[in-house]
N, C-alpha and C positions, 0 to 999 in steps of 0.2 A: 523520738518522733518530734518533729517541729509542730508548732501550733498550726491548726487548720481551722477552716470555717465551714459551716453548713448553712444552707438557705432553705427556707420553707415558708410559703405564703407571704413572701416579702420580708420575713424576719431572718436575721443573720445571727448565728451563734459562733462564738470563739470556743474551740475545743482544745484542751490541754490534757496531757497525761500527768497524773500525780503519782510519783514513785512511792511517796509516803503512804498513800491510801490504796495504791494498787488498782486504780481505776481511772477512767477518763472523766473529766469534769468539763461541763459546758456552761456558758453564760450567754444569754441573748444580749446583743449589743445594739446601741442605737435607739433605745427607748428609755423612758424615765423609770418605769416599773422594773423590778428585778425578777428575772426568771433564771434560776440556777438549777442544774440537774447533773446527775452522774450515772455512769453505767460501767460494767466491767469490761466491755469490748467495744470496738468501733461499730460493729454490726448493731449492737444494742443502743449505742448513744444516739444514732439517727432516729431510731424508733421512739426513744424517750424524749428527744428534742421535739419531734413532731407532735407527740401526745401532749407534752407540756404546753406547747403553743396553742393547740386546740382547746385544752383545758383552761388556759388563761383567757382566751377569747370568750368561751362560754361563761366563765366566772364573772368577767367584766359585764357582759350583757345581762346576766342574772342580777347583778347589783345595780343595773340601770345606768351604766356608764360605758362610754366607748373605750375599747382597748387602745393603749398607746399605739400610734401608727409609727412604723419604723421611719426614721429620718432618711429620706432618699432624694429629696429635692435639693440640689446644690446649684451654685452659680455656674459651675462648669461641669459638663457631663464627665464622669470618671467611670472606669471599669469597676465591676463589683469586687474584684480582687483588691484594687487600690482603695475603694471605699471601706472594705473590711479592715485594711491596715490603718486607715485614718481613724476609724471607730475604735480600734484596739488602742491606738495612741491616746485618743481622747479619754478612753476609759482609764488607762494607766495614769494620765495626768489629772483625772477627776474633773473634767470639764465636758460640757456638751459638744457634740461633733461640730455644730455650727460655730461655736466659739473658737475651737481649734482651727477650723478652716478660715474663719475671718482673720484670725491672728496671722496665720501663714500667708494669706493673700496680702495683708497689710505690710508684712515684712518684705514680700516679693516686690510690691509696688514701690516701697521706700528704697530698696536696693537698686531698682531699675528705673527710677524717675530721672 
């Protein structure tokens, strides 16, 4: 199975299958806090993802702080599928989405100036 994404209340998760663990593992991307979850099936992973997002929001509010808002404002509108790929690449590179996008735009402008 290829990596896939799920969306819920503005949050996007990257879903991967772990052969070693025999389950699906998900991670919310595009926020500074970490939300990582797993489930034995695709049917269950969506339920767990949604429950964990709801739990995260409740936890933050209980602690008196706003939950991280998913990064969704960009200089150029992009499809949610492209944004998910950008966020995945940023996660892999260990940089914030806005840093990855700014670097890419700087390279584009330099090549086309």
